[in-house]
C-alpha positions as CSV (number, residue, x, y, z in Angstrom):
1,M,139.5,54.5,64.7
2,S,136.0,54.1,62.9
3,E,135.5,50.9,65.1
4,E,135.8,52.9,68.3
5,K,133.4,55.3,67.3
6,V,131.1,52.4,66.4
7,L,131.6,50.7,69.7
8,R,131.0,53.7,71.7
9,G,127.8,54.2,69.3
10,E,126.3,50.8,70.2
11,T,127.5,51.6,73.8
12,S,125.2,54.9,73.7
13,Q,122.5,53.0,72.1
14,L,122.0,50.7,74.8
15,W,120.6,53.2,77.0
16,R,118.4,54.8,74.0
17,I,116.5,51.4,73.7
18,S,112.9,52.3,73.9
19,G,110.9,50.7,76.5
20,I,108.7,51.3,79.9
21,C,112.2,51.2,82.1
22,R,115.1,52.1,79.6
23,D,116.3,56.1,79.9
24,E,119.5,57.5,79.4
25,P,120.8,57.7,83.3
26,L,123.7,60.3,82.5
27,S,121.5,63.0,82.4
28,K,119.9,64.9,85.5
29,T,116.4,64.1,84.0
30,G,117.0,60.9,82.8
31,K,118.1,60.1,86.5
32,K,115.0,61.4,87.9
33,L,112.5,60.2,85.3
34,Q,114.3,56.1,85.8
35,L,114.0,56.6,89.5
36,F,110.4,57.6,89.4
37,K,109.8,54.6,86.8
38,M,111.3,52.4,89.4
39,L,109.2,54.0,92.3
40,C,106.2,53.4,90.1
41,L,107.0,49.4,89.8
42,T,107.2,49.0,93.6
43,V,104.9,51.5,94.9
44,I,101.8,50.7,92.5
45,P,101.7,47.2,93.7
46,I,102.0,48.3,97.3
47,I,98.9,50.8,96.6
48,G,97.0,47.7,94.8
49,L,97.8,45.4,98.1
50,W,96.6,48.7,100.0
51,G,93.7,49.0,98.1
52,Y,92.6,45.4,98.3
53,T,93.2,45.2,102.0
54,V,91.4,48.1,102.3
55,Y,88.4,47.2,100.5
56,T,88.5,43.5,102.5
57,L,88.6,45.0,105.4
58,A,85.7,47.5,104.5
59,D,83.8,43.9,103.2
60,I,84.8,42.4,106.8
61,L,83.5,45.1,108.7
62,N,80.0,45.3,106.5
63,S,79.8,41.7,106.7
64,R,80.3,42.0,110.9
65,A,77.8,44.4,111.0
66,E,75.0,42.3,108.8
67,N,75.7,39.7,111.0
68,D,75.6,41.9,114.1
69,K,72.1,42.8,112.6
70,Q,71.0,39.4,112.3
71,R,72.1,38.0,115.7
72,S,70.0,41.0,117.1
73,S,67.1,40.6,114.7
74,V,67.4,37.0,115.9
75,Y,67.5,37.9,120.0
76,Y,64.9,40.3,119.1
77,S,62.9,37.4,117.3
78,I,63.1,35.3,120.4
79,D,61.8,38.2,122.9
80,V,58.8,38.8,120.0
81,G,58.0,34.6,119.9
82,Q,58.0,35.0,124.0
83,L,55.4,38.2,123.5
84,V,53.2,35.7,121.1
85,H,53.3,32.9,123.5
86,R,52.4,34.9,126.4
87,L,49.7,36.2,124.3
88,Q,48.8,32.8,123.6
89,V,48.4,31.6,127.2
90,E,46.7,34.8,127.8
91,R,43.7,34.1,125.5
92,D,43.7,30.3,126.4
93,M,43.2,31.4,130.2
94,S,40.5,34.0,129.3
95,V,38.8,31.6,127.1
96,L,39.3,28.9,129.8
97,Y,37.5,31.4,132.5
98,L,34.7,32.2,129.7
99,S,34.2,28.6,129.8
100,E,32.7,25.7,132.4
101,L,36.0,24.8,133.3
102,G,37.6,28.4,134.7
103,P,36.6,29.7,138.1
104,E,34.2,32.0,139.3
105,T,36.5,35.4,139.4
106,R,39.5,36.3,137.4
107,T,42.0,36.3,140.3
108,F,44.1,33.2,138.3
109,L,44.4,35.3,135.3
110,L,46.6,38.1,137.1
111,A,50.0,36.5,137.1
112,E,49.2,35.9,133.2
113,Y,48.5,39.8,132.7
114,I,51.6,40.4,134.7
115,N,53.7,37.9,132.4
116,T,52.5,39.2,129.4
117,D,53.6,42.9,130.7
118,R,57.1,42.1,131.5
119,T,57.4,40.2,128.2
120,I,56.3,43.4,126.3
121,D,58.9,45.6,128.4
122,R,61.7,43.3,127.4
123,L,61.7,44.1,123.9
124,S,64.4,46.2,122.6
125,Y,62.1,48.4,120.6
126,W,58.6,48.9,119.5
127,P,57.9,49.6,115.5
128,G,55.1,51.9,115.2
129,D,53.9,50.6,112.1
130,L,52.9,47.4,113.3
131,D,49.7,47.0,112.3
132,K,48.7,49.0,108.9
133,A,44.9,49.2,109.5
134,N,44.7,50.1,113.1
135,G,48.0,51.6,114.1
136,A,47.0,53.6,117.4
137,M,46.9,50.6,119.8
138,F,50.3,50.0,118.6
139,L,52.1,53.0,118.3
140,S,53.9,52.7,121.6
141,K,54.4,50.0,124.4
142,A,52.4,52.3,126.2
143,N,49.4,52.1,124.2
144,F,49.7,48.5,123.5
145,R,49.4,47.7,127.5
146,D,46.7,50.2,127.8
147,Y,44.9,48.4,125.1
148,L,45.5,45.3,126.6
149,A,44.6,46.7,130.1
150,A,41.3,48.2,128.8
151,H,40.4,44.9,127.5
152,R,41.0,42.8,130.9
153,Q,38.9,45.5,132.8
154,I,36.0,44.4,131.5
155,L,36.7,40.9,130.9
156,S,33.6,39.0,131.8
157,R,31.2,36.2,130.4
158,D,27.9,38.4,130.3
159,Q,29.9,40.9,127.9
160,F,32.3,38.3,125.9
161,S,31.9,35.4,124.5
162,I,34.4,32.8,123.7
163,Q,34.5,33.8,120.1
164,D,35.2,37.2,120.9
165,E,37.7,36.4,123.2
166,I,39.4,34.3,120.4
167,D,39.0,37.1,118.0
168,F,40.5,39.8,120.0
169,Y,43.7,37.7,121.0
170,S,44.3,36.6,117.7
171,R,44.0,39.6,115.7
172,I,46.6,41.0,118.1
173,I,48.6,37.6,117.7
174,D,48.5,37.5,113.9
175,T,49.6,41.3,113.8
176,T,52.6,40.2,116.2
177,I,53.8,37.2,114.3
178,Y,53.5,39.8,111.0
179,W,55.9,41.7,112.9
180,L,58.2,38.2,113.7
181,Y,58.2,37.7,109.6
182,N,59.1,41.0,109.0
183,T,61.5,41.2,111.5
184,I,63.5,38.1,110.2
185,T,62.8,38.9,106.4
186,E,64.6,42.6,106.4
187,S,67.9,41.1,107.5
188,K,70.2,38.8,104.8
189,F,70.4,35.5,106.6
190,S,72.2,33.6,104.2
191,L,73.9,31.3,106.6
192,V,70.9,30.1,108.2
193,W,67.8,30.5,106.2
194,K,66.9,27.1,106.1
195,I,66.5,27.3,110.1
196,L,64.5,30.7,110.0
197,V,62.2,29.3,107.8
198,A,61.4,26.9,110.0
199,Y,61.4,28.9,112.7
200,Q,58.9,31.3,111.1
201,K,56.7,28.4,110.1
202,L,56.5,27.1,113.7
203,A,55.5,30.5,115.0
204,S,52.5,30.5,112.6
205,A,51.8,26.6,113.4
206,K,51.9,27.5,116.9
207,E,49.4,30.3,116.6
208,N,46.9,27.9,115.0
209,V,47.3,25.0,117.6
210,G,46.7,28.0,120.2
211,V,43.7,28.6,118.7
212,E,42.4,25.1,118.2
213,R,43.4,24.4,121.9
214,A,40.5,27.2,122.7
215,L,38.4,26.1,120.3
216,G,38.4,22.6,121.2
217,T,38.3,23.2,125.3
218,M,35.0,25.0,123.9
219,F,33.6,22.1,122.2
220,Y,33.8,19.9,125.1
221,S,33.0,22.0,128.0
222,R,29.7,23.4,125.9
223,G,29.0,20.0,123.9
224,G,29.8,21.1,120.9
225,F,30.0,24.3,118.8
226,E,27.7,27.1,119.1
227,S,27.5,27.7,115.3
228,H,28.7,26.2,112.3
229,S,31.1,28.8,111.9
230,Y,33.1,27.4,115.2
231,F,33.3,24.6,113.4
232,E,34.7,26.1,109.9
233,T,37.0,28.3,111.8
234,Y,38.2,25.1,114.1
235,N,38.9,23.1,110.7
236,K,40.6,26.1,109.4
237,R,43.0,26.5,112.1
238,L,43.3,22.7,111.8
239,H,44.4,23.0,108.4
240,S,46.9,25.6,108.7
241,F,48.6,24.1,111.2
242,R,49.3,21.2,109.0
243,A,50.2,23.1,106.5
244,H,52.7,25.6,108.2
245,M,54.2,22.1,110.1
246,K,55.0,20.5,107.0
247,T,56.9,23.4,105.6
248,A,58.7,23.8,108.9
249,G,59.7,20.1,108.2
250,M,60.9,20.3,105.1
251,Y,63.9,22.8,106.4
252,S,63.9,21.2,110.3
253,E,64.6,17.5,110.9
254,F,63.3,18.0,114.8
255,V,60.2,19.5,113.3
256,R,59.8,16.7,110.6
257,Q,60.1,14.1,113.3
258,I,57.7,15.7,115.7
259,Y,55.1,16.1,113.0
260,N,55.3,12.6,111.3
261,V,56.5,10.4,114.4
262,G,54.4,12.1,117.2
263,L,55.3,13.8,120.4
264,R,55.7,11.3,123.6
265,E,56.0,12.5,127.3
266,Q,58.9,11.9,129.0
267,N,57.5,10.9,132.3
268,N,55.7,7.8,130.8
269,G,56.3,7.8,127.1
270,T,52.8,8.5,126.5
271,N,52.1,9.6,122.5
272,I,50.4,13.2,123.2
273,T,50.2,13.3,119.1
274,S,48.3,10.2,119.2
275,I,45.7,11.5,121.8
276,I,45.5,15.0,120.0
277,E,44.6,13.2,116.8
278,S,42.1,10.9,118.3
279,F,40.5,14.2,119.9
280,R,40.5,16.1,116.4
281,T,39.1,13.0,114.6
282,E,36.0,13.2,117.2
283,I,35.7,17.1,116.6
284,Q,35.7,17.0,113.1
285,N,33.3,14.1,112.6
286,V,31.0,15.1,115.5
287,E,30.3,18.8,115.3
288,N,27.8,19.0,118.3
289,T,27.7,16.3,120.8
290,S,25.2,18.0,123.3
291,T,27.2,16.0,125.8
292,I,29.6,18.2,128.4
293,D,32.5,16.4,129.0
294,I,34.8,18.6,131.6
295,A,37.0,15.5,132.3
296,K,37.7,15.5,128.6
297,S,37.7,19.0,128.1
298,R,40.8,19.3,130.5
299,Y,42.3,16.2,129.2
300,W,42.4,18.1,126.0
301,F,43.5,21.2,127.3
302,D,46.2,19.7,128.8
303,N,47.7,17.9,126.6
304,M,47.5,20.5,123.7
305,T,49.1,22.6,126.8
306,I,52.2,20.1,126.5
307,Y,52.5,20.3,122.5
308,M,52.5,24.0,122.8
309,D,55.0,24.3,125.2
310,T,57.1,21.8,123.2
311,L,56.8,23.8,120.0
312,L,57.8,27.0,122.0
313,D,61.2,25.0,123.3
314,I,61.9,23.7,119.4
315,Q,61.5,27.7,118.4
316,T,63.6,28.6,121.3
317,Q,66.2,26.0,120.3
318,M,66.0,27.1,116.9
319,A,66.9,30.7,117.9
320,Q,69.8,29.3,120.2
321,K,71.4,27.6,116.9
322,V,71.4,30.3,114.7
323,I,72.8,32.6,117.4
324,K,75.6,29.7,117.9
325,I,76.0,29.5,114.2
326,L,76.0,33.7,113.9
327,D,78.3,33.8,116.8
328,V,81.0,31.4,115.1
329,A,80.9,33.7,111.8
330,I,81.3,36.8,114.0
331,E,84.0,35.5,115.6
332,D,85.8,34.1,112.1
333,L,85.1,37.9,111.0
334,T,86.9,39.0,113.9
335,I,89.7,36.9,113.5
336,D,90.1,38.0,109.3
337,L,89.6,41.7,110.8
338,A,92.5,41.5,112.8
339,V,94.6,39.5,110.5
340,Y,94.0,42.3,107.8
341,A,94.0,45.2,110.2
342,I,97.9,43.8,111.0
343,L,98.2,43.4,107.2
344,L,97.3,46.9,106.8
345,V,99.5,48.2,109.0
346,V,102.5,46.2,107.9
347,V,101.6,47.5,104.3
348,I,101.5,51.0,105.6
349,L,104.7,50.7,107.4
350,M,106.8,48.8,104.6
351,C,105.9,51.4,101.9
352,P,108.4,54.0,103.1
353,L,111.1,51.5,103.5
354,V,110.4,50.5,99.8
355,I,110.6,53.6,98.4
356,L,113.7,54.4,100.5
357,A,115.2,51.1,99.5
358,T,114.2,51.3,96.1
359,E,115.8,55.1,95.5
360,S,119.0,53.2,97.2
361,L,119.1,50.3,94.9
362,T,118.4,52.8,91.7
363,S,121.0,55.3,92.6
364,S,123.5,52.3,92.9
365,I,122.8,51.2,89.6
366,Q,122.7,54.6,87.8
367,I,126.5,54.6,89.3
368,Y,127.0,51.6,88.1
369,A,125.7,52.2,84.9
370,L,127.9,55.4,84.6
371,T,131.1,53.2,85.9
372,L,130.1,50.3,83.5
373,V,129.8,53.5,80.5
374,D,133.8,54.4,81.8
375,K,135.0,51.4,81.7
376,T,133.1,50.4,78.0
377,N,134.8,53.7,76.6
378,E,138.3,52.4,78.4
379,L,137.9,49.2,76.7
380,A,136.9,51.0,73.5
381,S,140.1,52.9,73.4
382,E,142.4,50.3,74.7
383,K,140.7,48.0,71.6
384,A,141.9,50.5,69.3
385,R,145.4,51.1,70.5
386,K,145.8,47.2,70.6
387,D,144.5,47.2,67.3
388,G,146.7,50.2,66.3
389,L,149.8,47.8,67.5
390,L,148.3,44.7,65.8
391,Y,148.1,46.5,62.1
392,Q,151.7,47.8,62.5
393,M,153.1,44.1,63.4
394,V,150.6,42.5,60.7
395,P,149.2,43.8,57.4
396,R,145.5,45.2,58.5
397,Q,144.0,42.5,56.3
398,I,145.4,39.5,57.8
399,A,145.2,41.2,61.4
400,N,140.8,41.2,60.6
401,R,141.2,37.9,59.7
402,L,142.8,37.2,62.8
403,K,140.5,38.8,64.7
404,K,137.7,36.9,63.6
405,Q,139.3,33.3,63.9
406,K,142.0,31.9,66.2
407,K,144.3,30.7,63.3
408,V,145.4,32.0,59.9
409,E,146.2,29.6,57.1
410,A,149.8,30.5,55.5
411,E,148.5,31.2,51.7
412,Y,151.0,30.7,48.6
413,F,151.1,33.5,46.6
414,K,152.1,32.8,43.0
415,S,154.0,35.7,41.6
416,V,155.4,38.9,44.4
417,T,158.0,41.2,44.0
418,V,160.0,41.6,46.9
419,C,162.1,44.7,48.0
420,F,164.3,44.9,51.2
421,A,165.4,48.2,51.5
422,D,167.2,49.9,54.5
423,V,168.8,52.9,55.5
424,Y,172.4,51.8,55.9
425,G,173.0,51.5,59.5
426,F,169.1,52.0,60.6
427,G,167.3,48.9,59.8
428,H,165.2,47.4,57.2
429,I,162.1,47.9,55.3
430,T,159.8,45.0,53.9
431,G,156.1,45.4,52.6
432,L,153.3,42.9,51.4
433,P,150.6,41.4,50.8
434,H,148.0,42.9,48.8
435,R,148.3,40.8,45.3
436,S,148.4,43.6,42.3
437,S,148.4,41.0,39.2
438,D,151.5,41.7,37.2
439,R,152.6,45.4,38.4
440,H,154.1,44.6,41.6
441,A,157.5,44.5,39.8
442,T,157.1,47.9,38.3
443,E,155.7,49.4,41.4
444,I,158.2,48.3,43.3
445,A,160.8,49.1,40.9
446,N,159.9,52.7,40.6
447,F,159.4,53.0,44.0
448,S,163.2,52.0,44.6
449,L,164.3,54.5,42.0
450,K,162.1,57.2,43.6
451,M,163.5,56.6,47.1
452,L,167.0,56.4,45.6
453,N,166.6,59.7,43.8
454,T,165.1,61.6,46.8
455,V,168.1,60.2,49.1
456,T,170.8,61.3,46.9
457,E,169.1,64.7,45.6
458,M,168.1,65.7,49.4
459,K,170.2,66.7,52.5
460,F,168.4,64.9,55.3
461,C,171.5,66.1,58.1
462,N,173.6,69.0,58.5
463,G,177.5,68.2,58.2
464,H,179.0,65.4,56.1
465,R,176.6,62.5,57.0
466,T,173.9,61.7,54.3
467,I,171.8,58.8,54.1
468,K,172.6,55.9,52.0
469,L,170.5,53.2,51.0
470,R,170.9,49.3,49.9
471,I,168.2,48.0,47.9
472,G,167.5,44.3,46.8
473,I,164.7,43.7,44.6
474,H,163.3,40.0,42.9
475,T,160.5,39.0,41.3
476,G,159.2,35.6,42.3
477,P,156.9,32.5,44.3
478,C,157.1,32.6,47.8
479,M,154.7,31.4,51.0
480,A,153.0,34.2,53.6
481,G,151.7,33.6,57.0
482,I,151.6,34.3,60.6
483,I,154.0,32.8,63.2
484,G,153.2,33.2,66.9
485,F,149.7,33.4,69.2
486,K,150.9,36.0,72.0
487,V,153.0,38.0,69.3
488,P,152.1,37.1,66.0
489,K,153.8,38.4,63.0
490,Y,153.3,38.0,59.4
491,C,156.2,36.2,57.7
492,L,157.5,35.8,54.5
493,F,159.0,32.7,53.2
494,G,160.6,31.1,49.8
495,E,163.5,31.6,47.5
496,T,162.3,34.7,45.9
497,I,163.0,36.4,49.6
498,N,166.3,34.4,50.2
499,L,167.6,36.0,47.0
500,A,166.2,39.6,47.4
501,T,167.6,39.7,51.1
502,R,171.1,38.5,49.4
503,I,170.6,41.0,46.5
504,K,170.1,43.8,48.9
505,A,173.1,42.7,51.3
506,N,175.5,42.6,48.5
507,S,174.1,45.6,46.5
508,T,176.5,48.9,46.8
509,R,175.6,52.0,48.3
510,N,173.0,54.3,46.5
C-alpha cells in the first residue's frame, strides 16, 4: 500500500515540476494557464514575424519614396542643366551680337529667347531662395522672366559691353548651377553618387568653357582683350574648367577619356580638343595681338560650340544612366514590397488558424494527460493487487528480491525449525524464511502449544463438531528457493522438511 501511495505521489509530482510550460492540468485554472502559455509560445513568434514584416515594409516604402525623390531630383537636374545650357547659349549669342561677328539687328536672338523661356516653363517647381544676395528676381518664374525680358529689351552695343553681358548672364548661370548642386545634395544618392559628382563637376566645367568661348570670341574679333582684367578672367575660367573636368574624370571614364585623349569630330575625325588647345595657347601667350581675325574668331566659336554641345550630351547621358539605375532599384523595391505585403497577409491570415490549432492541440494534450493520470492510477492499483497476490504466495523479502531481478538463487539455511500443522480435513499451514538465530525451535514449539490449547478450549462451531489439529515439528538444515516464473512458488527442500511432514502425518489429533 505504501508503494502505491509513493507511485501516485510521483505521478502527481510530474505535473508540479517547475518550468515555464509545466502546470497542473487537472484544475480549471491550470488548464487556462497552460493554454495561455501554449498560445504565447506560438503567437509571440508570429507577432515577431509580423513586426519584422511591417518594419521591412516600412523600410521598403521609405527606400522607394527616397528613390522616387532621387529620380525626380535627377529629372529636375536635367531640366536645370537644360536651363543652364540655354542661358549659356543666349549669353554667347548676345556676346556674338555685341562683337564684330554679329549682325546689325537682334532678330537672330529672338529664337534663343523663346527657347530659354520654354525651358524655364518646363521646370516643375521654382525655389524662391535661389539667390541669397538678391532674391527678388528669383522669387518666381514670372519675376525671373520679367528680369530677363527687361535686359533683352535694352540690349544694344551702345549701352552694354561684352564684359557687361558676360557678367550679367554669368551671375545668373552661377546661381542656377548652385541651384543644381543644392537639388542633388538634398537627396541621398547612395547608388549613383559617383555619377552625380561627375555630373555636377561637368556642369561647372561647361559653364567655365562657355565663358571662355565668349572671351575667346572677343579676343579674335577685336584683336585682343580690351584690358588686362579680361585676360585674367579668361585664365581663371580656363584653369577652373580644367580643374572641374579633371575632378569629373575621376568619377566618369567617358569624361576622363575626353579630357585626356580629346574629342574628335564624327564626320572627318578632326581632334577638336587639339584645335581648341592651340587656340588657348595662343590666347594665353599673346594678350593683345592688335590684329582682328574674324575667320579665326568664327572657327574658335564653332569648335567651342561643338565642344560645349558634346559636354551637354555627356551630361544628359549621365542623367539618363542615373535614372536607369534608379528605375531598376525602384523595380526591385516594388517586387520586395509585393513579396513582403503577401507575407504580411499570410501571417495575418495564419494567426487565427494557428491560435485555433494550438487551442485544439492543447485541449487534446490536456485530455490525454487526464487519461494518462487515470491509467497511471489504474496501473498503481493493479500493481498493488499484484504485489498483494505475490506476497501471499511468496515471502515479502523474497518477493521484493524477485521484483528487482529475474532470478533468485536458492539459499541454504544451516538451522531452521519447521512446523507442519493443519486443521484436520482443512489443509495445511507452513512458515519461513526469517532467520531467528536459535530461538526458532522455541518459538515454533510455543506457537504450536498455544494453537493446540486454543482449539481445545474454545468452541468454534455449533453442535458436536470440533476442530482437531495435527502438528509435526522438527529442527534441522534445509534448502529454500523459488520454483517457476509465471507462477513462482517459494519451496523448502531437505530431510528436515520431510521428517516434519511425516511427523505431522503420523501424529495423533490434538
